[in-house]
N, C-alpha and C positions, 0 to 999 in steps of 0.2 A: 764721581757718582752723585754726590749731593747737588752739584751744580746742574747736572743733567736733569735730575728730578725736579728741581726748582723751575728750570726752563719749561719742562713739560706742563707743570701746574699753570704757569703764566700763559702758555700757548692755549691751553684748554679754556682758561678763563676768558682770554681775549676773543677766541673764536665764538664762544657761546654768547658773550655780551653783544658782539656785532650782529649775530643772527637774531637775537632776541629783539634788539631795537628795530631791525628791519620788519619783523613780524608785528611789532606794536604799530609801526607806520601803516600797515595794512588795515589794522583795526580803526585807527584814526581816520583813514581815507573813507571807510564805510560810514563812519559817524558823520563826517562832513557831507558826504553825498546825500544821506538821508535828510540832514538839516537843510541842505540847499534845495532839495525837492520840496520840502515843507514850505520854505520861503516863497517859492515860485507859485505854489498852489493856494496857500492860505494867508499870505501876507505876514507882516511883521508883528501884528497883534497876537497871533497864535504863537509865533516864535518867542515873544516876550513872556507869555504865560509859561510856555515850555521851558524857557531859559531859567526862570525862577525855580521851577520844579527841579531842573537838572542840577542847579547850584545847591539847592537844599539836599537833594539826594546824594550828591557827591560829598558834601561836607559831613553829612550824617554817617556815611559809610567810612569816610576817612578817620573821623574822630572816635567812632564807637564800633567800628567793624570788628576789632579784636574781642571786645566784650560779647558781641553777638556770636562770634565763632566759638568762644569758650563756653558760652551758655548752650549753644546748639549741640556741642559735643559732650556736654555734661562733665566738663573738666572741673576738678576740685583742687584746692591748694594742697601742697605736700603735707603729709602727716609726719612731723619731725620725731614722733615717737616710734615710727617704723624705720628699722635699720636700713632697709634697701632704699626706701624713699629718701632718707637722709643722705645716703651715699650718692644717689642721683643728684640731689641738690648740690652736694659738694663738688661733683664732677662739673656741673654747670658753672659753679663759681670759679673753679680752677681754669677751665677752658675759656671762660669769658676774660679772665686775666691775660691768658696767652693771646687771645684775639684782640685785646685792648678795647673792649666794649663794656658798657655798664652791665651788671649782672641782671639777666632777665628774671622775671617772676617764674616760678616753677609750679606746674600743675600735673595732676595724674588723672587718667581716664580709666575707670574700672571696666576693662574690656580684655578678653582673652587673646584677641588678635594682636600681633606685634606691630606697633606703629607709633608715629610721633609727628608733631608739627610745631612750627613757630608762627607767631602772629604779632601784630603791632604795627604802628606807623613809622617807627624808627627805633634805633638801638636803645634810646632812653625810655621808650614805652613798649618794650617787647616782652613777650611771654613764650615759654616753651612748655609743651605738654607731651607726655608719653603715656602709653597704655601699661596697665599692670602686666599684660602678657609680655611686653618688651622687657620690662623691669625684671621679671622672674625667670626669663629664658635665656637672656644674654649674659656673657661673661663681662667683666669690667672693661676689657679692651674693646669688645664689640659695642658695649653701651657708649663708651667714649667716642667711638667712630660715628655712631648715629647722632649723638648730641653735638659733636663737632660739625656734622653736616647741617644740623638745624641752626647752630650759632652762625654758620656761614651765611645762611639765608638772612640772618639779622645783620651781620656786619656788611654784607653785600647790598643791603637795603632791598633784598628780594621781598621782604614783608610789605614794604610800601609799594614796591613795583607791582606785586601781585594784586594788591588792593586797587591800584589805579586801573590795571587791566580789567579786573572784575567789574569795576564801576562802568568802564566804557562798554564792555560786553553787555552788562545789564541795561544800560541806557539804549543801546541799539535794539535789544529785544523789546523794551518798552515802547520806543518810537515806532518800531515796525508794527507792533500790535495796535498801537494808537492809530497809525495810518490806515491799516486795513479796516479797523472799526469805523473810522470816519468815512471811508469809501462806501461801506455798507449802509450807513445811515444817510449818506448823501446820494443814494441811488437815483434820486429824481433830479439831480443837478442838471440844469438846462444850459450850462455853459457849452459853447460850441467852439470849433476851431481845431485844426490839425495839431497846432502847437500844444494846446492843453491836453489833447488826446495822447500825444507822445509822452508828455510829462507824466500823465497818469499811469501809462504803461510802464515807464521806467520806475516810477515810484512803487508800483505794485510788485514788479520783479525784485527790486531792492528789498522791499518789506518781507518778501517770502524767503529769498536766498540769504540775505545778510545775517540773520540770527544763526543759520546753519553754518555758514562759512566762518563767522567769527568764533563760533564754538570750536571749529577745527583749528583756527589760528590760536585761540586761547590754550587749547591742549598742546599745540606745538610749542608755544612760548613756555608753558609749564615744563615740558620735557627738557628744553634748553636750560632752564634755571636749575632743574634737578641735577643735570650733568655738571653744571658749574659748581653747585654746592658740594657734590661729591669730590671734585678736585680741590676746592677751597678747604673742605673739611679735613682731607688728608694732609693738607699743608699745615694744619694746626696740630694734628697728632703725630705726623711723620711716620704713620703706620698704616699703609693701605690695607693690609690684611684684616685689621680689625673691622673696618667697614665692609669689606668684601665678605667676610665670614658672617657678619650680621645679616647682610642681604641674602646669603645662602640659606640661613636658618628661616628667614621670612619667606623665601621662595618655597621651602619644603614644608612649612607649617601653616602659613596663612591660607584661609579659605576664601577671602575676599567678600565677606558677608557683614562687614561693619555697617551699622545703621547710621549713616551720615548723608547729608544732602549733597547733591551735585555741586551746589554753590561753594562748598568748602573742601570737596574731595581733592582738589589740586594742591591744597596746602600740605597734605600728609607726606610723610617720608616715602611710603610705598602706596600704590593705588589701593584704597580701602575697599573698593568694590570691583566685581567682575561682571562683564556683560558681553553680549555678542558684538557690540560696536566698539570694543576696546581698541581694535586696530585703527579706527578712525578718530575716536575721541579720547584715546588714552592720554592721561595727564603726566605719565611717567615713561621714561625709556624702559624697554624690556629689562627685567632684572638680570637676565643672563648677560646682556650687553654691558650693563653697569659693572658686574662682577669682572668680566673680561677686561674692561678698561682699567679698573682699579689694580688688577693683578699684573697688568702690563706696565704699571708705573714704577 
């Protein structure tokens, strides 16, 4: 039985990693397509300036993205005088030992909704944050399931992976906006030729549809990583029911009205907001599907 369970974990991890990398390839393809159109229309001078901006933007996000996320969500360090918060910190320490990773910094968000997230560029620079709602409403087994899920994001380098994808998606949105604005201000451009006209049309189409399509891709990537973290988390606790039960409580209690920006919503354990477009842009698999998968393990 133990051997079959371990095989299921590794199959789930392998499938999701493969699909996730394919989806990242789609995002990269859109980025290169936009850059190529820019080079054809504006030459390498514009690309040089844009390249400097892209590098600065990417490095800033990579090294300081976790601090921005923690500040944006109003996360605070654990209060070690609080028994429940100290228990949470101890669970993180114990599971980090099992996962063979450095102990992440622990934070708490004063919020009634039940949720959590991990952030950081690698296991040595990782942080985990949970809401007070999660801390107060879950049993120890359920809390361990959620924390194991988040530590799996750290050990699987999902925290770095998610940052890279977010950077690429952000760059595509910025480049698309920049391209459209340049066309608006260059409305009197007297360049002629069917070749230029075709390039302009392709560029405009890319600039309009690329941000929408990559948002869909980003959401799909996030869903794959969440499924992977569920499987990896259970591998740490060896108790699928703890995580399944936590998801069930979240499904029955959360209202989906957390005040978080779209830029960080994909980091959370459960989708922190609800909208009419969740079917298209949902960053998490349906909770019912996650529970069913866990209870089949």
